[in-house]
Each structure stands twice: as structure tokens, then as C-alpha cells.
N, C-alpha and C positions, 0 to 999 in steps of 0.2 A: 521407613522399615525396609523396603525394596532393597536399598544398599546395604543395610545390615544382614538381610537374608542372603545376599550374594556374598558378602564377605563370610558368613557361616558356612555357606555350602563350599566356597573355596577351601576353606581351613579343612572342612570335613571331607572333602575330595582328597587333599593331600595327604592327610592322615591315613585315609582309607588306602590310598595307593601304597603308602610305605608299609602299613601292616599288612596288605595283602602280598607285597613283595617278599616280606620277611616269613610269612606262612609259606609262600612257594619257593622259597630257597631250600634245595636239597644238599646242597654243597658247601653251606655257609660253616666256616670254621678255620682254624688257623692255617691249614694247608692251603685252602683258597685264598687267604690272605699273604701267605708268602708266595704263591705262583703270581697273584696279581701285580704284587709289588716289582717282581722280577721282570714282568712282561711289560708293564705300563708306566713305570717311573722313569722320567727323563730328567735328570740332573747332572751337570758335570762340575768337576772340582773347580774350574775357573768360576762359575755362578756361586758356589760356596764361598770361595775366597772372597768374590765381591760383595756378598751378604755380610760376610764379618768384618771387611773394610768400611762398609756403610755403617754397621752398627757403632764400630769404633770413631769413625768420622762423627756422626749424628751426637754421640755423647761428648766429643770434645767440642763440636761447635754449639751444644748447649750450654756447656760450661762456659766457654767464651762469651757467649751472648749475654749469659746470666752476670758475669764478673764484670764486664765493659758495657753493658748496654742496660739490661732490664734492672738490675740492682740500684747502678746510680741514678737512673730514671726516679725509681721508686723513692730513693733518698732525696732527690732534689725535688719531689713533690710532697715530701714532708707525710709520708704514709705512716700509720701506725705499725710498730714493729711486726705485730702478728700478720699484718696485711702484706707488709713489703716482703715477708718470705715467702707469700705465695704469688706474688705478681709474676715473677720470673716463671713459674712454672705454668699458670695460665697464659702468659703471654708467648712463651715458646710453643705450646699446643695450638693456639691459635694461627700462631704462623705457619706451623707445618701442615695443619688440616686445611687452611685456605689454599696453599700451594697444591695440595694433594686433590682437593675437591675441584677446584679449578682445572686442573689438568685432566681430571677425569671426566667432568662436564664437557671439557673441548674435544676429548675423543669421542664421547656418545653423540654430542650434537653439531660437531664441526668437521667429524671426519666420516667416513663410509662405514661406521658401525651403528646399527640399528637396533640394538640390543634392548634399549629403553623402551621402545614404542612395540617391538615384538620379541619379548625375552625367550619363547622357545627357540628362536632363529640362533640363538647363542651355540646351539649344539646341533644345528643341520649337517655343518660340514666337518663334524669332528671326527678326528683319525689319531689312532694311536702314534704318538711322536710327531704330531704335526709341528711344523714351525711357528713359533710365536713373533708375531710382528714386533718390530723393534720398539714403536711406541709404547705397546702394552707392556713388552718387558721391561722398558725403564720405570713405568710405573710400579710393576712389581717389585722391582729392586727397591725403590724407596720406600714402598709400604712395607715389605717384609724387613728391611733394615730398621724402619722405625720402631715397628712392634718389637723386634729384637732389643733395640736399645730401651723400649717402653718397659720391658719386664725388668731390666736392671734399675731404671730410674724409679719405677714404683716402690723398689726395695730399698734404694740407697739414695735418692735424690729428691723424691717429690715428699709433701707432706703429708703424713698418716691420717687416713680419714676412716669413717666408719665403713665405707664401703671399698676400701683399697683391696681386701682379700678377694671381692667380687671383680675388682678391677684387674686385678693380677691375673686371676682365670680367665678373664675376657682377653687380654693381651695373648697368654699361651694359646686359646683356642683359635684367636685370629691368626697369631703366627702360623699355627698347624695348617688353617684353612689355606692362606695365601701360599703357602709353600707347596702344599700338596696339590692345590689347584693348577699351579703352575707346573708342577712335575707330571701331573696327569692330563695336562693340557685343556683345563675347563677354563683357559684365561679370559674367553670371551664373557663367560657368566661371572667370572669373579670382578670383572670391570664394572658389571651392573651392581653388584652387591658393595663394593667400595664406594660407589657413588652415593648410592641410598644410606650408608652408614656414617660417611665423613661429614655431611653437610651440618647435621646436628651439632657437632663439636665446635663449629665456627660460632653458632648463636649462643652456644652456652660458654665459650671462651668470652665473648664480647659482654655477657651479662655478668660473669664473674669478677671481670675486670672493673666493671663499672660499680660492683658492690665494695669492692676493695677501695677504689678511688673516691667514694662518694663521703669517706670518713678522713679524708686528708688534711692535714693540718689542724685537727680538733674541729673542722667544720663539716657542714653537710651538705656540698653543693647539689642545688635542685636539678641540674642538666644530667649528673650522674646518676641521681636517684631515680629521674624519670626514665632514663635508657635503661637501667636495670630492671625496672619494673616492666616496662614495654618489652625488653628482651626475654624477660621469664614467659610473661604471660602470651605474648604473641608470637615470637620466634622459636622460643624453646619449645613451648607447647605445641603450636602448629606444626614446626619442622620434625620433632620428635613424633609427633602423633602421624602426621601425614607420611613422613619418609620411612620410620621404624615400626610403627605399629598398623598403619594401613598398607602403604605399599609394599613392605617387606614381605608379607604373606602373600600379596596378591601376585607380584612379580618374581620373586625369589622362591619361597616355599613352595609355591603351585608348580613352578618350572621345574624346580629340581626334584621333588617328590612325585608327580605325574608324568609331565611333559618330557623329562630326560628319558624315561622308560620308553616312550613312543618313538623318540629318535634314536637312541642308543639302548636297545633291548639288554646288552650284556655290558652296561656301564660300569668299569672298574670302581671300587669303592663308593658304590651307591649308598649303603648304610652310614657309613663313616661320615661322609658330607653332609648328610640330612640330619643326622644325630647333633652334629656340631653347630648346623646352621638353626635348628631348633632350640640349642642351649643359648645362642645368640639373641634369638627372638624372646626368650623368657628373661634374659638380662635386660632386654629393651623395655620390657614391661616393668620390670623392677625399678628401672631409672625413671621412666614415666611416672611411675607411683609416687616416688620421691617427689617430684616436682608437684605432682597434683597435692600431695601434702603441704608444701610451702605454700601454694596458692590458697588452700583451704585455710591454713592457719592466718594469713594475711587479711583474707576476706571476712574471718569470723572474729578478727581482732586478737586473738592468740598470739599474734607476731606484729609488734609495731614497726618494724624494718625487715627489709628482705635481706636474709642471710642463706648460708648454704647449710643446709640441716644436717649434711653428712660430714662436715668438717669439725674435728676437734684435734688439739695438738697438746704437747707435753705440758706447755704452760697453763693451758686452761684447766688441764686433768689436775696439776699441782694445785691450782686454785680450788678446785671442787674437793680436793682431798683435804685442804687445809679448812675449808668451810665446814665439811663434816666433822673434823676433828674438834673445831670450835663448838659446833653443837653437842658433841658428845661431850665435851669438858663442862660445858653450860649447864647439860642435864646432870652431870654428875656432884657439879657445886650445888644446883638447886635442890638436890635431893639429901644433902648433908643434913643430919638432924632429923630425919625422916625415916619411916619404914613403911615396908608394904603389907597390906591386909587385903586379901583376896583380888589381888591386882590393883589395890587403888592406894596411891601414896597417903600414909597418915602421919601427921606430926607427932613427935615424941613428946612435944610440951602438952600438958592439960590446959 
């Protein structure tokens, strides 16, 4: 109860600080926005060019990895066609997020950055146009390029899912947050946000790959089934809850909504960043709820095997449409020679 009360107190204090700053803002509007951008944004054309090259490079790299590595491996494992098409996407994301999260963890715990244990310190030495350390700048370039690539990939390369539109919105928000936090020199704080967000994608990727591989060759390998269940229940739930639902408000929202105003009273784009971070937090809750739904269905027997409830593809949609058409035709055939009376089918024969 004490932990829940402290958690609620942090959320309340963060939102109260945000709303109080909004009420006290006398000069908020387009003119302030224009002036803030002119005075505080620091981006060069060379950095923009590196971003475009990174987007193109990651897109080409994913295509090559899919054609020469992921798809041949899926075929070699005799995966079902509907699962083989999804393996390259999940394997690619698992690879990228593992590299990114490992690098951010290295920066936070093996370098002289102590923002995880002391999040408010991320803004202690903030100055307009401060130089971004090269190791953090490299992480920002990789992350920015990846989310630029992910917007294109969601539309044209990934399997379309029930939450693909939410995912697209997430990628756009992430791209804006990463770019603007770099341009406004909030890079120290951004390092902490990226660390908390990326780790759950690793466990999710492992879980999804084992879901696809457990049905390879018409069989159901017990090891893949066991790993997928453990991955969902232990890793996905614990990581997603601990990092994105628990730590994210305590270390990110509290710092950005409350502590930032204490360190930098006139911080640029305070409302812009916090509104986007709140949207990210709401999407984290949405995806966590989807996982809880899957676990609930498995525990209550409504789902006999672990699947991704977000997924549907064209083939499945066509099957559903065909089934509905058969049901309709069967209903029409069964009603031949009958008529309706007061909503009840009556036979014409006496």
C-alpha cells in the first residue's frame, strides 16, 4: 500500500506541476513558440544529412537481412507461411533493440553518467547550445534513424496489425521526441528515456519468435512453447510493467514535469515534451493491457495456445470473410421454402 501511495503521489505531483505551469504561463502562444525555436534549437545540415543516410541505410540493411538471412532461415526451419512472413520483422527488431539497449545500458552504468540513479541531475548543467558528448550523439543518430526507418517500415514492410496505427503514432512521437531533445540539448534525459523504453522490445521479440517457431514443420516443440510462455509471463509482463509502467513515471514524468522546472525555470518547450511523454506513457498502458488480456485468456482456458492478439493479416481476413459468406449462404438455403411471422421462421408446408 505504501508503494502504491507513493506511486500515486508522484503522478499527482507531476500532473499538478504541469497544470500549474500551464496556468502560470502568461506568454504561451505562437509568438513564444517561434522565439523559442529560433533561440534554442541547434541542428546542422550535416546532422540532418546523416539522419537521412541512416534511414536509408537501415532500410537497405533490413531488406538485405530479410532476403539473405531471416527468410532463408525461416524456410529452412519449415515454418508455416503466415509465420515465416513475420519472422524477419521480429528478428530485425530484436537485433536492433538489443544493440541499442545494450549501448544505452553501457553509457548509463559503465560511463560517468548517473542519470538512472539520479534523474534530476540530467538537467543540472543544462545550457543553451551545450555540446553533446560524442557517445550520446552516436546513440541519438542511431535511434533517430531507426524511428525514421520504422515509420516507412510500418507502412510498407511490416505485417499490418490491429495496433499498427497506434504503432505508427508511437514512431512519429518517438522521432519528434528524440530529434527535439537532441536539438534542445536534453540529451542526458533522453538517454534515460531510451534505456527504459527499449528493454521491453527485447523480451517481446524473443517471445514472438518462439511463438512462430513452436509450430514449425507441423509440430509443436515443447522448448519454444515453454520459452514463449515464460517470455510473456515473466519477461514481457515484468519488464513492461517495471520499466514502462512503474519506473517511467517515477524517473521520467516526475523529472520532466517537476524537477525540470526546479533546475531550469525557463526551460524551452516544457509543455511540448511533457505532452508527448504523457502520450508515450498512455500507449505503454495500452500495450500492457493487451498482454494482460492474453494472459487472462490463457489462464481461463479461452486461449489454448499463446498467440499475438494484435495480429491479423490479409490471408486470415479472407478466411474470415469466406466463412461469413458460407454462413450467410447456409442461412439463405435453410430458409428456402419458409416464411417469417413475427420474427420467427415458419414452414410453408402444412
